[in-house]
Each structure stands twice: as structure tokens, then as C-alpha cells.
C-alpha positions as CSV (number, residue, x, y, z in Angstrom):
1,M,3.2,13.6,-13.5
2,V,-0.6,15.2,-13.4
3,Y,0.4,17.9,-16.0
4,F,2.2,15.3,-17.9
5,L,-1.2,13.2,-18.2
6,H,-2.8,16.3,-18.9
7,L,-0.8,17.7,-21.7
8,L,-0.9,14.0,-23.3
9,R,-4.7,14.1,-23.3
10,L,-5.2,17.4,-24.9
11,L,-2.1,16.3,-27.3
12,F,-4.3,13.3,-28.7
13,V,-7.7,15.4,-29.0
14,A,-6.0,18.1,-31.2
15,V,-3.8,15.7,-33.1
16,V,-6.9,13.4,-33.7
17,S,-8.6,16.7,-34.5
18,Y,-6.6,17.6,-37.2
19,I,-6.4,14.5,-38.7
20,G,-10.2,14.3,-39.2
21,Y,-9.8,18.0,-40.5
22,K,-7.5,17.0,-43.0
23,F,-8.7,13.6,-43.9
24,F,-12.3,14.1,-44.5
25,P,-12.3,16.2,-47.5
26,L,-9.1,14.3,-48.6
27,I,-11.2,11.1,-48.8
28,S,-14.5,12.6,-49.7
29,G,-13.0,14.8,-52.6
30,D,-14.8,17.4,-51.0
31,K,-13.5,20.6,-49.3
32,D,-16.7,21.6,-47.5
33,M,-16.4,18.2,-45.5
34,A,-13.3,19.9,-43.3
35,S,-15.6,21.1,-40.5
36,L,-17.5,17.7,-40.2
37,G,-14.3,15.8,-40.2
38,L,-13.3,18.4,-37.5
39,F,-16.1,17.9,-35.6
40,F,-15.7,14.0,-35.9
41,G,-11.9,14.3,-35.0
42,F,-12.9,16.1,-31.5
43,A,-15.7,13.9,-30.8
44,A,-13.9,11.3,-31.0
45,S,-10.7,11.7,-29.4
46,V,-13.0,13.4,-26.0
47,V,-14.7,9.7,-25.9
48,L,-11.7,7.9,-25.7
49,V,-10.3,10.2,-23.3
50,L,-13.6,10.4,-20.9
51,F,-13.3,6.7,-21.4
52,E,-10.1,6.7,-19.9
53,I,-11.1,8.9,-17.1
54,L,-14.4,7.4,-16.5
55,F,-13.2,3.0,-16.5
56,S,-9.8,3.3,-14.5
57,R,-8.8,4.7,-10.9
58,Q,-6.2,6.6,-11.4
59,F,-3.9,7.3,-14.1
60,I,-0.4,6.4,-13.2
61,A,1.8,8.1,-16.1
62,V,5.3,5.7,-16.6
63,F,8.0,7.3,-18.4
64,S,9.6,4.1,-18.5
65,A,6.5,2.6,-20.8
66,T,6.5,5.1,-23.4
67,A,9.4,3.2,-25.6
68,V,7.2,0.0,-24.8
69,T,4.0,1.1,-25.8
70,I,5.4,2.8,-29.0
71,L,6.4,-0.3,-30.0
72,I,3.3,-2.2,-29.4
73,G,1.3,0.2,-30.9
74,F,3.2,0.6,-33.8
75,L,3.2,-3.6,-34.2
76,I,-0.8,-3.8,-33.5
77,S,-1.4,-0.8,-35.7
78,K,0.7,-2.3,-38.5
79,L,-1.4,-5.5,-38.4
80,A,-4.8,-3.4,-38.2
81,L,-3.7,-1.8,-41.2
82,S,-3.1,-4.7,-43.2
83,A,-6.4,-5.9,-42.6
84,V,-8.0,-2.5,-43.0
85,Y,-6.4,-2.5,-46.4
86,L,-7.7,-5.7,-47.6
87,I,-10.8,-3.8,-48.3
88,P,-10.8,-2.7,-52.1
89,T,-11.8,1.0,-51.6
90,V,-9.8,1.7,-48.8
91,A,-6.6,-0.3,-50.7
92,S,-7.3,2.0,-53.7
93,L,-6.5,5.2,-51.4
94,R,-2.7,4.1,-51.8
95,V,-2.9,4.5,-55.7
96,T,-5.4,7.2,-56.2
97,N,-5.0,9.4,-52.7
98,P,-1.7,8.9,-51.2
99,A,-2.2,11.8,-48.8
100,A,-5.1,10.3,-47.5
101,A,-3.4,6.8,-47.0
102,N,-0.8,8.3,-45.1
103,L,-3.6,10.7,-42.9
104,L,-5.5,7.2,-42.4
105,D,-2.2,5.2,-41.3
106,S,-1.2,8.1,-38.6
107,A,-4.5,7.8,-37.6
108,V,-4.8,4.2,-37.0
109,I,-1.2,4.5,-35.7
110,L,-1.9,7.4,-33.0
111,C,-5.3,5.8,-31.8
112,V,-3.7,2.3,-31.3
113,T,-0.5,3.7,-29.6
114,F,-3.0,5.4,-27.2
115,L,-5.2,2.9,-26.3
116,S,-2.0,0.8,-25.8
117,I,-0.4,3.0,-23.3
118,I,-3.7,3.0,-21.1
119,L,-4.1,-0.5,-21.6
120,I,-0.7,-1.6,-20.7
121,L,-0.8,1.0,-17.3
122,R,-4.2,0.0,-16.1
123,T,-2.1,-3.2,-16.2
124,K,0.6,-2.4,-14.7
125,D,0.3,-5.0,-12.1
126,E,0.7,-8.0,-15.1
127,F,3.8,-6.4,-16.5
128,R,6.7,-6.4,-14.6
129,F,8.7,-4.0,-16.8
130,V,6.2,-1.0,-16.7
131,I,5.6,-0.4,-12.9
132,P,6.4,2.6,-11.4
133,Y,7.4,1.4,-8.0
134,V,7.3,-2.2,-7.4
135,E,5.8,-5.5,-8.3
136,L,3.4,-6.2,-5.5
137,R,1.8,-9.4,-6.8
138,K,4.3,-12.6,-6.2
139,Q,3.8,-15.4,-8.1
140,A,5.0,-19.0,-6.7
141,T,4.4,-19.9,-3.3
142,F,4.8,-15.8,-1.9
143,G,1.6,-14.7,-0.5
144,R,0.2,-10.8,-0.9
145,P,2.0,-8.1,-0.3
146,I,2.0,-6.5,3.0
147,V,2.2,-2.7,3.4
148,L,3.3,-1.1,6.5
149,D,2.5,2.2,8.1
150,T,4.5,4.4,10.3
151,S,2.7,3.3,13.3
152,A,3.5,-0.2,12.5
153,I,7.2,0.4,12.3
154,I,7.6,2.3,15.2
155,D,5.8,-0.4,17.0
156,G,8.8,-2.8,18.8
157,R,6.5,-5.7,18.1
158,I,6.8,-6.0,14.4
159,A,10.6,-6.7,14.8
160,S,9.6,-9.5,17.1
161,L,6.8,-10.6,14.6
162,F,9.8,-10.7,11.9
163,E,11.9,-12.9,14.1
164,T,9.5,-15.6,14.3
165,K,9.7,-15.8,10.0
166,I,5.9,-16.0,10.1
167,L,5.8,-13.1,7.6
168,D,6.7,-15.1,4.0
169,C,5.7,-12.4,1.7
170,E,7.3,-9.0,0.7
171,I,6.9,-6.5,3.0
172,V,6.5,-2.9,1.3
173,I,7.4,0.6,3.0
174,P,6.3,3.1,0.4
175,T,9.0,6.3,0.3
176,F,5.7,8.4,1.7
177,V,5.6,6.5,4.8
178,L,9.2,6.9,4.8
179,E,9.0,10.3,4.7
180,E,6.4,10.5,7.6
181,L,9.0,8.4,9.7
182,Q,12.0,10.9,8.6
183,K,9.7,13.8,9.8
184,L,9.1,12.6,13.1
185,A,12.3,12.0,13.9
186,D,13.2,15.6,12.6
187,S,10.1,16.6,15.0
188,H,10.7,19.3,17.9
189,D,8.3,17.3,20.0
190,K,10.6,15.1,22.1
191,L,8.3,12.3,22.3
192,K,7.6,12.3,18.0
193,R,11.4,12.2,17.7
194,A,11.9,9.4,20.0
195,K,9.5,7.3,18.2
196,G,10.9,8.6,14.6
197,R,14.2,7.4,15.6
198,R,13.4,4.2,17.1
199,G,11.0,3.3,13.9
200,L,14.2,4.1,11.6
201,D,16.7,2.2,13.7
202,I,14.1,-0.7,13.9
203,L,13.6,-0.4,9.7
204,N,17.4,-0.2,9.4
205,A,17.6,-3.2,11.6
206,L,15.0,-5.3,9.4
207,R,16.6,-4.5,6.0
208,E,20.0,-5.9,7.5
209,R,18.9,-9.2,8.2
210,K,19.5,-12.0,5.9
211,N,17.3,-13.0,3.1
212,S,15.2,-9.9,3.9
213,S,12.0,-9.5,2.0
214,I,11.5,-5.4,2.6
215,R,11.4,-3.2,-0.1
216,V,11.3,0.8,-0.1
217,P,10.3,1.5,-3.5
218,E,9.5,5.0,-4.9
219,I,6.0,5.5,-4.3
220,Y,4.8,9.1,-3.7
221,L,1.3,9.4,-4.8
222,P,1.4,13.1,-4.9
223,D,-2.1,14.0,-6.1
224,I,-3.3,12.1,-2.7
225,E,-3.0,13.9,-0.1
226,G,-2.8,11.9,3.7
227,V,-0.3,9.3,4.1
228,D,-3.3,7.4,5.5
229,N,-5.1,7.9,2.4
230,K,-2.7,7.0,0.1
231,L,-1.9,3.9,1.5
232,I,-5.6,3.1,0.9
233,E,-5.0,4.0,-2.5
234,L,-2.2,1.9,-2.7
235,G,-4.0,-1.2,-1.1
236,K,-6.6,-0.5,-3.8
237,T,-4.6,-0.7,-7.0
238,T,-2.4,-3.7,-5.8
239,N,-4.5,-5.6,-4.1
240,A,-2.1,-5.7,-0.8
241,R,-2.6,-5.7,2.9
242,I,-2.2,-2.8,5.5
243,M,-0.4,-3.4,8.4
244,T,-0.9,-1.0,11.1
245,S,-1.7,-0.7,15.1
246,D,-4.1,2.1,13.7
247,Y,-7.5,1.7,14.8
248,Q,-8.8,4.1,12.6
249,L,-6.9,3.4,9.6
250,E,-8.1,-0.1,9.9
251,K,-11.7,0.7,9.7
252,V,-11.5,3.2,7.3
253,A,-9.2,0.6,4.9
254,Q,-11.7,-2.1,6.2
255,I,-14.9,-0.2,4.9
256,Q,-13.1,0.0,1.3
257,G,-12.4,-3.3,0.8
258,I,-8.9,-3.7,2.4
259,D,-7.8,-6.0,4.0
260,V,-5.9,-5.1,7.1
261,I,-3.5,-6.3,9.6
262,N,-3.7,-5.1,13.0
263,L,-0.8,-5.5,15.3
264,N,-2.9,-5.1,18.7
265,A,-5.4,-7.5,17.3
266,L,-2.5,-10.3,16.3
267,T,-1.3,-9.7,19.7
268,K,-4.0,-10.4,21.2
269,A,-5.1,-13.4,19.2
270,V,-1.5,-15.2,19.8
271,Q,-1.2,-14.1,23.8
272,L,-1.3,-17.1,26.4
273,P,-4.5,-17.5,28.1
274,I,-4.5,-16.7,31.7
275,M,-6.5,-17.5,34.7
276,Q,-7.4,-17.2,38.0
277,G,-5.1,-19.4,40.1
278,D,-2.0,-19.6,37.2
279,K,1.2,-19.0,38.0
280,L,3.8,-16.1,36.6
281,T,7.2,-15.4,36.6
282,I,8.0,-11.5,36.7
283,E,10.3,-9.1,37.3
284,I,9.0,-6.2,39.3
285,L,10.1,-2.8,37.6
286,R,8.4,0.0,39.6
287,R,5.5,0.7,42.4
288,G,2.7,0.4,41.5
289,E,-0.5,3.1,42.4
290,V,-2.1,1.8,45.4
291,S,0.5,1.5,48.5
292,G,2.2,-2.2,48.8
293,Q,1.9,-3.0,45.1
294,G,4.5,-3.6,42.4
295,V,4.3,-3.4,38.7
296,G,5.3,-5.8,36.0
297,F,5.0,-6.6,32.5
298,L,4.6,-9.7,30.8
299,P,6.4,-10.6,27.1
300,D,3.2,-9.4,25.6
301,G,3.4,-6.1,27.3
302,T,0.2,-7.1,29.9
303,M,0.5,-5.2,32.4
304,V,1.1,-7.7,36.4
305,V,0.0,-5.9,39.6
306,G,1.6,-7.4,42.4
307,E,0.4,-7.3,46.0
308,G,2.7,-6.7,48.4
309,C,5.7,-6.9,45.9
310,E,6.2,-3.0,46.6
311,N,9.7,-4.1,48.6
312,K,10.9,-6.6,45.5
313,I,11.2,-4.1,42.8
314,G,14.4,-5.4,40.6
315,K,13.8,-8.7,41.9
316,T,12.3,-11.5,39.6
317,I,9.6,-13.6,41.6
318,D,6.8,-16.0,41.5
319,V,3.3,-14.7,41.5
320,V,-0.4,-16.3,41.2
321,V,-3.1,-14.9,39.4
322,K,-5.9,-13.2,41.7
323,N,-8.0,-11.3,39.1
324,I,-7.7,-10.3,35.3
325,I,-9.4,-6.5,34.3
326,Q,-10.1,-5.7,30.6
327,T,-10.1,-2.2,30.1
328,T,-9.9,-0.2,26.9
329,A,-5.9,-0.1,27.2
330,G,-5.5,-3.9,27.7
331,R,-6.2,-6.2,30.4
332,I,-4.7,-5.9,33.5
333,V,-3.2,-9.3,36.1
334,F,-3.8,-8.5,39.2
335,T,-1.5,-11.0,41.1
336,E,0.3,-11.9,44.3
337,H,3.4,-12.9,45.7
338,L,3.5,-16.8,45.5
339,Y,5.5,-17.3,48.8
340,E,3.0,-14.6,50.8
341,T,-0.1,-17.1,49.7
342,R,2.3,-20.5,50.2
343,K,3.0,-18.8,53.8
344,F,-0.3,-17.9,54.4
345,G,-2.1,-21.1,53.5
346,R,0.4,-22.8,55.8
347,D,-0.6,-20.8,58.7
348,D,-3.9,-20.9,57.8
349,H,-3.4,-24.7,57.8
350,L,-2.1,-24.9,61.3
351,S,-4.3,-22.4,62.8
């Protein structure tokens, strides 16, 4: 696609320069004006190309837009030529110098068509028929779209989040994210392979849901290296939000003014507040690091350490919160078996 863009620019410069080379001698009647016409044609075309490069973020060439832009450019150029030929001096060219008039027509049509291509490609979010991947700006009641990255897909919490039906906007999974997920699933590393396959399973399950708003458009962005950089560029050009659990991606995207939804922050925002003395019901899954401890987990993934619960593995018991420690990995809740607490309190009272 990049080579096609460069070829289009070079072809435009060459054709405009040639038209200037031929047009100036015909309109002036002086053959010595050919060099001046070549110069002006080249200068004008280069200025237009530089304008296109400097005042846009990225040129995304779309073959499907060619037919549309040619039609639009032709119609606009015809209107422009109708206005130009209202000038008596220019209108006389059709009679006195048909060749010059034809060159003028060609020049106007070429310039207007080129600018039409640039205009439509630069405003692709407003023209549904020229978008090369997906219409990301929804109208009506839908919010801004959310682009999922690989870490969000392989995170098991995303499936639960969909179950809540809180995501009322379009969910976009670009092709380059899907390719990275496939590479993980094919990795020789056992852990990476397991994560990749789980992500694919979660994605398939989500897409099979009724009224699924998930789309997997063909977005590659080959000019940009790195999946994170591609996500950031996609967020810029489409005004979409990025959902991730990658802390580094979140910070880089925020610096560039892109809204990011961090799954970890979202989980922390909706998790139930736990205080000392609260009663919890947990299943003891394994032994703790300290003798006599049993470990379980809350539905949000918070680790719960039960004192004196080592012999309760595989059982669901009631515990009371004794202490809460906040670590970089998350919260750890230390509890005590409620039955033991009650027994201790009764014995203490009797004594």
C-alpha cells in the first residue's frame, strides 16, 4: 500500500509537470515558455503533495475509494470548469486554441480528483463506503468503540464483563491483534501457548453470543511496528478507546491522549469493600505458605488466607476478616475460621 501511495504521488507530479510544459506555450503562444510551464507544473504538484503529507497523520490508501473519488472529482471539476469558462478570455480558448482548452480541462480534472482522493481518505470516518476496515464511529445511542488488545482477550475477566451487558458499544478486535493471539497459541513456550489458546477460546465464545457486537475487521497497518504502536495509532485515527490489562500500554496511550480502560482498575473499582470483622464464605483450595494456613479466592480473584484452615482443603467454610494487606500484586485478606472464632469467644467468656 505504501508503494502504491508513492507511485500515485510521483505519477501526479509527472503528469502535472508535463501539462504545465505543454500548456504554457499554447496559452502564451511563445515556445520559450515551455521551461517556465514545466517549472510551475512541477512546483504546484510538489506543493500539493507536501500539503497532503504534512497536514495528515497517515495516508491509508483504499482501492475501493478509487471509483468513488474519480466520480466525485469529475463532477466537481466539471462544475469548476463551467465557472472558469465564464471568463471571456478563457472561453475564447475553445475556439482559438482547442489544444490549450483540452489541457486546461485535463489539469483541472486531475487536480480536483487528486484532492478529492485525499479529502475522502482523510475523512474516512465520515464516509462509510470508503473505510478500509471498519466504521468505528457509531451513531445513535452507541458509545465510542472499544479496541481490545491481546492481554484483554486472554484475561478471563473479559468474558464476565460481557455477561453483565455493560458494554453497549462496538467491540473491535483488529487483525493484527488476532495474529498476535495466534502466534501465542502456536508458541513453543507452554505458558504462552496456554494463554493464546485460552484467548482464542474466549474470543470464539464471545462471538457466538447472540447480538454480539464484536467485529474482527481486516486492519494490518504494515507501516507501523509493534502491536502496541498499532493500537495507539488506531485509537488516534478512529477516536476509539483501548481496553487492556497492560500497564505500560495504558501509560503510553494516555500520554498521547487516548482513553484507556484498564481491566485491573475496573475490577478494583467494582470490587466489594472488605473490612475487619466482615464475614466471608470461601472454598479452601490449597495450603498456605505458613503451616496451618489454607488459601482460597474471592470471585474477583482476591487471595484469602485462612488461619487454621489447612485441614479444610476442598471445603467451603465461613471465615471472619482479621487483617487486609495491600501489595503490588493486589490485596491479601487474612481471615480466621468463624467456627474457631466463636468457640474461642465462648470459652473465653466461660473462663
